[in-house]
N, CA, C and O of each residue as an XYZ file, in Angstrom:
420
protein
N       0.813     -1.185      0.000
C       0.000      0.000      0.000
C       0.862      1.257      0.000
O       0.575      2.211     -0.723
N       1.917      1.256      0.809
C       2.745      2.458      0.921
C       3.495      2.767     -0.373
O       3.795      3.930     -0.644
N       3.798      1.765     -1.163
C       4.520      1.990     -2.420
C       3.736      2.861     -3.398
O       4.318      3.481     -4.288
N       2.452      2.904     -3.234
C       1.613      3.697     -4.139
C       1.648      5.185     -3.807
O       1.096      5.989     -4.559
N       2.273      5.566     -2.717
C       2.249      6.959     -2.265
C       3.658      7.537     -2.156
O       4.606      6.839     -1.796
N       3.774      8.804     -2.470
C       4.979      9.565     -2.175
C       5.107      9.641     -0.650
O       4.095      9.762      0.040
N       6.295      9.574     -0.126
C       6.461      9.514      1.336
C       5.921     10.762      2.034
O       5.379     10.658      3.134
N       6.056     11.932      1.420
C       5.507     13.151      2.021
C       3.975     13.085      2.054
O       3.349     13.457      3.046
N       3.392     12.614      0.970
C       1.931     12.475      0.897
C       1.452     11.440      1.905
O       0.450     11.651      2.589
N       2.156     10.335      1.997
C       1.788      9.282      2.941
C       1.838      9.795      4.378
O       0.937      9.516      5.169
N       2.876     10.537      4.716
C       2.965     11.098      6.066
C       1.784     12.021      6.337
O       1.219     12.008      7.430
N       1.414     12.817      5.345
C       0.285     13.731      5.519
C      -1.029     12.971      5.682
O      -1.873     13.358      6.491
N      -1.207     11.894      4.922
C      -2.410     11.059      5.068
C      -2.510     10.549      6.507
O      -3.571     10.616      7.127
N      -1.411     10.048      7.022
C      -1.405      9.520      8.390
C      -1.694     10.614      9.417
O      -2.484     10.412     10.339
N      -1.055     11.767      9.254
C      -1.277     12.878     10.181
C      -2.735     13.322     10.135
O      -3.344     13.588     11.172
N      -3.289     13.399      8.929
C      -4.693     13.821      8.770
C      -5.666     12.867      9.456
O      -6.759     13.276      9.848
N      -5.281     11.604      9.605
C      -6.160     10.637     10.273
C      -5.838     10.491     11.756
O      -6.393      9.630     12.440
N      -4.919     11.355     12.255
C      -4.623     11.347     13.689
C      -3.428     10.508     14.092
O      -3.166     10.342     15.284
N      -2.706      9.981     13.134
C      -1.528      9.172     13.455
C      -0.285     10.067     13.368
O      -0.008     10.616     12.301
N       0.464     10.227     14.454
C       1.690     11.024     14.379
C       2.658     10.373     13.387
O       3.003      9.200     13.531
N       3.085     11.123     12.400
C       3.954     10.555     11.371
C       4.810     11.642     10.744
O       4.449     12.819     10.723
N       5.936     11.217     10.243
C       6.830     12.116      9.517
C       7.704     11.256      8.626
O       7.855     10.056      8.857
N       8.277     11.873      7.614
C       9.199     11.125      6.764
C      10.517     10.933      7.504
O      10.820     11.661      8.449
N      11.279      9.974      7.079
C      12.654      9.819      7.545
C      13.522     10.476      6.492
O      13.619      9.998      5.362
N      14.155     11.579      6.875
C      14.964     12.337      5.918
C      16.336     11.702      5.760
O      16.922     11.191      6.714
N      16.826     11.749      4.540
C      18.184     11.261      4.281
C      19.184     12.261      4.853
O      18.821     13.410      5.105
N      20.431     11.851      5.062
C      21.427     12.813      5.542
C      21.534     14.041      4.644
O      21.663     15.159      5.143
N      21.484     13.854      3.349
C      21.563     14.996      2.429
C      20.392     15.952      2.653
O      20.571     17.170      2.656
N      19.195     15.396      2.840
C      18.021     16.243      3.077
C      18.143     16.990      4.399
O      17.794     18.168      4.480
N      18.635     16.314      5.434
C      18.755     16.930      6.758
C      19.844     17.994      6.791
O      19.696     19.016      7.460
N      20.935     17.759      6.073
C      22.085     18.652      6.165
C      22.091     19.711      5.076
O      22.231     20.898      5.368
N      21.939     19.296      3.822
C      22.114     20.213      2.700
C      20.865     20.951      2.279
O      20.956     22.021      1.677
N      19.698     20.402      2.581
C      18.473     20.990      2.035
C      17.426     21.331      3.089
O      16.255     21.503      2.751
N      17.813     21.430      4.337
C      16.846     21.738      5.384
C      17.113     23.147      5.908
O      18.076     23.379      6.638
N      16.252     24.073      5.528
C      16.437     25.476      5.922
C      16.380     25.656      7.439
O      17.038     26.543      7.983
N      15.605     24.825      8.114
C      15.476     24.969      9.562
C      16.797     24.671     10.250
O      17.242     25.454     11.089
N      17.437     23.545      9.910
C      18.710     23.231     10.563
C      19.792     24.219     10.146
O      20.696     24.510     10.929
N      19.714     24.734      8.935
C      20.670     25.762      8.516
C      20.475     27.026      9.347
O      21.452     27.646      9.766
N      19.225     27.414      9.592
C      18.945     28.595     10.413
C      19.429     28.416     11.852
O      19.829     29.386     12.495
N      19.396     27.195     12.354
C      19.896     26.911     13.694
C      21.418     26.977     13.742
O      22.005     27.066     14.820
N      22.055     26.934     12.579
C      23.514     26.866     12.547
C      24.001     25.484     12.954
O      25.078     25.334     13.532
N      23.196     24.486     12.645
C      23.473     23.136     13.128
C      24.658     22.463     12.439
O      25.168     21.460     12.940
N      25.099     22.985     11.319
C      26.205     22.362     10.594
C      27.312     23.392     10.322
O      27.556     23.739      9.167
N      27.980     23.881     11.372
C      29.013     24.891     11.154
C      30.225     24.307     10.429
O      30.462     23.099     10.453
N      30.975     25.182      9.791
C      32.205     24.785      9.108
C      33.385     25.314      9.904
O      33.408     26.478     10.302
N      34.366     24.446     10.133
C      35.592     24.844     10.825
C      36.777     24.559      9.921
O      36.682     23.754      8.994
N      37.882     25.213     10.191
C      39.086     25.016      9.398
C      39.967     23.987     10.085
O      40.386     24.186     11.225
N      40.249     22.885      9.397
C      41.094     21.819      9.925
C      42.477     21.968      9.300
O      42.577     22.205      8.097
N      43.550     21.835     10.089
C      44.889     22.056      9.550
C      45.302     21.096      8.443
O      46.157     21.435      7.625
N      44.714     19.907      8.401
C      45.076     18.937      7.365
C      44.004     18.770      6.290
O      44.325     18.476      5.138
N      42.733     18.955      6.654
C      41.638     18.691      5.718
C      40.998     19.952      5.156
O      40.149     19.862      4.270
N      41.382     21.118      5.645
C      40.776     22.357      5.173
C      39.424     22.580      5.819
O      39.218     22.218      6.977
N      38.503     23.173      5.079
C      37.166     23.464      5.605
C      36.387     22.159      5.771
O      36.252     21.374      4.833
N      35.878     21.948      6.990
C      35.149     20.723      7.314
C      33.838     21.108      8.005
O      33.834     21.906      8.943
N      32.746     20.544      7.542
C      31.459     20.766      8.193
C      31.349     19.784      9.357
O      31.612     18.591      9.202
N      30.961     20.295     10.512
C      30.863     19.475     11.719
C      29.442     19.539     12.269
O      28.657     20.407     11.887
N      29.124     18.619     13.159
C      27.819     18.617     13.814
C      27.800     19.700     14.876
O      28.688     19.761     15.726
N      26.790     20.550     14.826
C      26.595     21.539     15.872
C      25.751     20.953     16.985
O      25.563     19.739     17.063
N      25.252     21.806     17.830
C      24.426     21.382     18.950
C      23.043     22.007     18.753
O      22.942     23.223     18.587
N      21.982     21.204     18.768
C      20.656     21.737     18.451
C      19.997     22.525     19.578
O      18.774     22.670     19.595
N      20.789     23.034     20.515
C      20.260     23.828     21.606
C      21.041     25.140     21.644
O      22.272     25.135     21.621
N      20.337     26.244     21.701
C      20.976     27.558     21.825
C      20.502     28.206     23.118
O      19.301     28.285     23.375
N      21.439     28.664     23.924
C      21.118     29.322     25.179
C      21.449     30.808     25.071
O      22.421     31.183     24.416
N      20.670     31.626     25.692
C      20.827     33.075     25.576
C      22.177     33.548     26.104
O      22.871     34.311     25.432
N      22.546     33.111     27.275
C      23.778     33.613     27.889
C      25.011     32.796     27.564
O      26.119     33.333     27.544
N      24.845     31.532     27.314
C      26.010     30.664     27.098
C      25.842     29.838     25.838
O      25.870     28.608     25.887
N      25.669     30.503     24.719
C      25.487     29.780     23.465
C      26.804     29.126     23.050
O      27.882     29.594     23.416
N      26.707     28.068     22.304
C      27.892     27.334     21.853
C      28.490     27.986     20.618
O      27.828     28.716     19.881
N      29.772     27.692     20.422
C      30.465     28.177     19.232
C      31.641     27.235     18.967
O      32.370     26.861     19.886
N      31.811     26.861     17.709
C      32.968     26.064     17.323
C      33.983     27.007     16.704
O      33.710     27.630     15.678
N      35.151     27.116     17.320
C      36.158     28.012     16.780
C      37.368     27.269     16.229
O      38.316     27.888     15.745
N      37.334     25.940     16.304
C      38.435     25.151     15.756
C      37.975     23.714     15.541
O      36.974     23.269     16.103
N      38.726     23.011     14.720
C      38.433     21.604     14.445
C      39.044     20.737     15.546
O      39.764     21.228     16.415
N      38.747     19.455     15.493
C      39.356     18.524     16.426
C      40.857     18.441     16.181
O      41.325     18.749     15.084
N      41.603     18.034     17.179
C      43.059     17.990     17.030
C      43.512     16.884     16.083
O      42.836     15.869     15.912
N      44.652     17.104     15.486
C      45.285     16.076     14.658
C      45.949     15.053     15.571
O      46.180     15.322     16.750
N      46.247     13.902     15.036
C      46.899     12.848     15.809
C      48.214     13.364     16.391
O      49.085     13.825     15.653
N      48.353     13.288     17.687
C      49.577     13.692     18.360
C      49.713     15.182     18.599
O      50.711     15.617     19.173
N      48.755     15.967     18.183
C      48.852     17.426     18.285
C      49.062     17.893     19.722
O      49.778     18.868     19.952
N      48.459     17.223     20.678
C      48.539     17.658     22.072
C      49.485     16.807     22.915
O      49.406     16.825     24.143
N      50.379     16.062     22.262
C      51.298     15.200     23.004
C      52.150     15.972     24.013
O      52.305     15.531     25.152
N      52.700     17.110     23.612
C      53.542     17.902     24.520
C      52.770     18.262     25.786
O      53.264     18.092     26.900
N      51.569     18.753     25.599
C      50.758     19.172     26.737
C      50.389     17.979     27.621
O      50.560     18.032     28.839
N      49.884     16.906     27.011
C      49.422     15.764     27.804
C      50.582     15.061     28.504
O      50.560     14.872     29.720
N      51.593     14.677     27.730
C      52.697     13.923     28.324
C      53.606     14.803     29.183
O      54.051     14.391     30.254
N      53.875     16.018     28.701
C      54.786     16.893     29.437
C      54.125     17.624     30.581
O      54.519     17.468     31.737
N      53.105     18.437     30.258
C      52.480     19.279     31.288
C      51.602     18.490     32.261
O      51.706     18.667     33.475
N      50.750     17.634     31.737
C      49.817     16.920     32.619
C      50.463     15.738     33.337
O      50.254     15.537     34.533
N      51.251     14.954     32.591
C      51.830     13.749     33.193
C      53.239     13.955     33.736
O      53.769     13.091     34.435
N      53.850     15.100     33.418
C      55.158     15.425     33.977
C      56.326     14.657     33.384
O      57.371     14.548     34.026
N      56.184     14.126     32.191
C      57.298     13.414     31.542
C      58.305     14.454     31.042
O      57.917     15.447     30.427
N      59.566     14.231     31.299
C      60.606     15.197     30.947
C      60.776     15.311     29.437
O      60.393     14.414     28.686
N      61.355     16.429     29.005
C      61.619     16.645     27.580
C      62.563     15.577     27.031
O      62.403     15.133     25.894
N      63.540     15.164     27.826
C      64.455     14.105     27.378
C      63.711     12.792     27.131
O      63.938     12.118     26.126
N      62.833     12.443     28.050
C      62.048     11.210     27.892
C      61.111     11.315     26.693
O      60.934     10.344     25.957
N      60.505     12.496     26.491
C      59.629     12.693     25.340
C      60.415     12.547     24.041
O      59.936     11.935     23.086
N      61.616     13.105     24.006
C      62.462     12.978     22.809
C      62.793     11.518     22.538
O      62.786     11.079     21.388
N      63.081     10.776     23.585
C      63.385      9.351     23.430
C      62.165      8.585     22.928
O      62.287      7.734     22.047
N      60.992      8.880     23.480
C      59.762      8.223     23.031
C      59.472      8.527     21.564
O      59.012      7.660     20.822
N      59.749      9.779     21.149
C      59.559     10.142     19.735
C      60.549      9.393     18.838
O      60.171      8.874     17.787
N      61.798      9.341     19.251
C      62.806      8.671     18.422
C      62.522      7.167     18.313
O      62.851      6.552     17.299
N      61.921      6.576     19.334
C      61.544      5.162     19.288
C      60.187      4.957     18.634
O      59.701      3.829     18.550
N      59.567      6.049     18.165
C      58.254      6.061     17.518
C      57.145      5.489     18.404
O      56.190      4.874     17.929
N      57.312      5.717     19.715
C      56.263      5.335     20.659
C      55.135      6.363     20.597
O      53.951      6.032     20.663
N      55.553      7.624     20.468
C      54.573      8.712     20.298
C      54.954      9.506     19.063
O      54.275     10.472     18.716
């Protein structure tokens, strides 16, 4: 029965008869062709050091005083090694150099 109907029309038929219904949108429809999610800023673009401009998932909630903002992409592999191993874990620069030369990090 459903094959005889366009999915938008079918959803409307169901809604008109009191059945909560909606189409299942494809990723392209949700991301590239949905004015509502675009207005929300749900798919911001950030600059990645290796991949260039990359569209990322935003957050579908906006707060008046503490709204979200993406100002950078995720880190590249090993980008934060100095900070994590050196600053947080206290590994010396000599040990870090040795780990790099042994290709451990």
